[in-house]
ZAMIKE-566420 format. One line per field, with one value per residue (C-alpha): residue number from 1; residue in one letter; x negated, y negated, z. Coordinates in steps of 0.2 Angstrom, whole numbers, plus 5000, padded with zeros to 4 digits. Layout:
BEGIN
resi: NUM | ...
resn: A | ...
px: X | ...
py: Y | ...
pz: Z | ...
//
This chain:
BEGIN
resi: 1 | 2 | 3 | 4 | 5 | 6 | 7 | 8 | 9 | 10 | 11 | 12 | 13 | 14 | 15 | 16 | 17 | 18 | 19 | 20 | 21 | 22 | 23 | 24 | 25 | 26 | 27 | 28 | 29 | 30 | 31 | 32 | 33 | 34 | 35 | 36 | 37 | 38 | 39 | 40 | 41 | 42 | 43 | 44 | 45 | 46 | 47 | 48 | 49 | 50 | 51 | 52 | 53 | 54 | 55 | 56 | 57 | 58 | 59 | 60 | 61 | 62 | 63 | 64 | 65 | 66 | 67 | 68 | 69 | 70 | 71 | 72 | 73 | 74 | 75 | 76 | 77 | 78 | 79 | 80 | 81 | 82 | 83 | 84 | 85 | 86 | 87 | 88 | 89 | 90 | 91 | 92 | 93 | 94 | 95 | 96 | 97 | 98 | 99 | 100 | 101 | 102 | 103 | 104 | 105 | 106 | 107 | 108 | 109 | 110 | 111 | 112 | 113 | 114 | 115 | 116 | 117 | 118 | 119 | 120 | 121 | 122 | 123 | 124 | 125 | 126 | 127 | 128 | 129
resn: M | R | K | P | T | A | L | V | T | A | V | F | L | L | I | S | F | G | P | T | L | A | L | Q | S | S | I | T | G | T | W | V | G | E | T | A | V | P | D | A | L | E | P | D | I | L | T | L | V | L | E | M | K | D | A | K | L | A | G | K | L | T | D | S | M | G | Y | A | Q | D | A | D | C | L | D | L | E | Y | G | E | N | E | L | E | F | Y | F | E | I | S | D | G | Y | D | V | Q | P | I | Y | I | S | L | K | V | E | G | D | S | M | I | G | T | W | A | N | D | Q | G | E | G | A | E | V | T | L | K | K | K | K
px: 5008 | 5001 | 4999 | 5005 | 4995 | 4993 | 5003 | 5019 | 5015 | 5010 | 5030 | 5040 | 5029 | 5035 | 5053 | 5053 | 5046 | 5045 | 5060 | 5055 | 5039 | 5043 | 5059 | 5046 | 5030 | 5045 | 5043 | 5024 | 5014 | 5013 | 5032 | 5028 | 5040 | 5047 | 5056 | 5062 | 5055 | 5063 | 5057 | 5042 | 5045 | 5041 | 5045 | 5034 | 5026 | 5026 | 5014 | 5023 | 5008 | 5017 | 5006 | 5008 | 4998 | 4992 | 5011 | 5018 | 5025 | 5015 | 5013 | 5004 | 5012 | 5005 | 5010 | 5007 | 5008 | 4995 | 5011 | 5002 | 4986 | 4986 | 5001 | 5007 | 5022 | 5028 | 5040 | 5043 | 5060 | 5065 | 5079 | 5094 | 5089 | 5086 | 5067 | 5067 | 5052 | 5046 | 5029 | 5021 | 5017 | 5005 | 5006 | 4988 | 5000 | 5013 | 5017 | 5035 | 5040 | 5050 | 5062 | 5066 | 5078 | 5076 | 5091 | 5079 | 5087 | 5074 | 5059 | 5068 | 5071 | 5083 | 5087 | 5083 | 5070 | 5078 | 5067 | 5074 | 5076 | 5090 | 5082 | 5081 | 5083 | 5085 | 5068 | 5067 | 5055 | 5050 | 5036 | 5021 | 5017
py: 4892 | 4908 | 4924 | 4939 | 4951 | 4968 | 4973 | 4964 | 4970 | 4991 | 4986 | 4981 | 4996 | 5009 | 5004 | 5000 | 5017 | 5027 | 5037 | 5040 | 5047 | 5056 | 5063 | 5069 | 5073 | 5087 | 5097 | 5096 | 5111 | 5129 | 5135 | 5154 | 5167 | 5176 | 5173 | 5187 | 5182 | 5191 | 5210 | 5206 | 5224 | 5216 | 5201 | 5186 | 5179 | 5160 | 5148 | 5131 | 5118 | 5100 | 5083 | 5067 | 5056 | 5038 | 5041 | 5048 | 5068 | 5079 | 5097 | 5112 | 5126 | 5146 | 5162 | 5179 | 5181 | 5168 | 5158 | 5144 | 5136 | 5123 | 5117 | 5099 | 5097 | 5081 | 5071 | 5076 | 5071 | 5073 | 5065 | 5074 | 5092 | 5092 | 5098 | 5094 | 5094 | 5106 | 5113 | 5116 | 5134 | 5137 | 5152 | 5146 | 5139 | 5129 | 5122 | 5127 | 5116 | 5126 | 5116 | 5119 | 5113 | 5121 | 5116 | 5116 | 5120 | 5123 | 5133 | 5140 | 5135 | 5140 | 5135 | 5139 | 5139 | 5135 | 5132 | 5123 | 5147 | 5149 | 5158 | 5157 | 5164 | 5161 | 5156 | 5158 | 5152 | 5151 | 5139 | 5145 | 5144
pz: 5048 | 5053 | 5039 | 5043 | 5056 | 5052 | 5064 | 5055 | 5040 | 5046 | 5053 | 5036 | 5026 | 5039 | 5039 | 5021 | 5017 | 5032 | 5028 | 5011 | 5017 | 5032 | 5020 | 5005 | 5019 | 5027 | 5014 | 5008 | 5011 | 5004 | 4995 | 4990 | 4982 | 4966 | 4949 | 4937 | 4919 | 4904 | 4896 | 4914 | 4927 | 4939 | 4952 | 4944 | 4964 | 4964 | 4971 | 4974 | 4983 | 4988 | 4994 | 4996 | 4983 | 4983 | 4992 | 4979 | 4978 | 4969 | 4964 | 4957 | 4953 | 4951 | 4945 | 4947 | 4930 | 4920 | 4916 | 4928 | 4934 | 4945 | 4932 | 4937 | 4940 | 4929 | 4933 | 4950 | 4960 | 4977 | 4987 | 4995 | 4997 | 4983 | 4974 | 4954 | 4941 | 4925 | 4921 | 4904 | 4899 | 4882 | 4873 | 4861 | 4849 | 4857 | 4872 | 4883 | 4897 | 4913 | 4922 | 4941 | 4951 | 4971 | 4984 | 5002 | 5016 | 5029 | 5026 | 5013 | 4995 | 4980 | 4963 | 4947 | 4931 | 4909 | 4897 | 4879 | 4874 | 4885 | 4896 | 4918 | 4930 | 4950 | 4959 | 4980 | 4989 | 5007 | 5019 | 5023 | 5040
//
């Protein structure tokens, strides 16, 4: 009995995982936008960098107010044009999760962030070209 060739294996992997990888890779890249922060006079500028790592979507978030500096996007899930994750911020004493839920529409993402205290605001991002 012959062993499967590399070509057969590659075709199998492409059929099995190709649609998922193509879907996820369509949102990879750098996204820039803004949100509001309670008691802030100006919008907080967000930079979200999404990439494929070990065949899995991964991300880092940075904001202009210094709450998040290359914060890991945790429990990152993407499917049916919905992106959800959370990241953590620290005030030096406590760590607080910030939950983000975004609807992906082409080169735009619109959604919200929320924390455990019930605060939140709209988030808008555009893909950087």
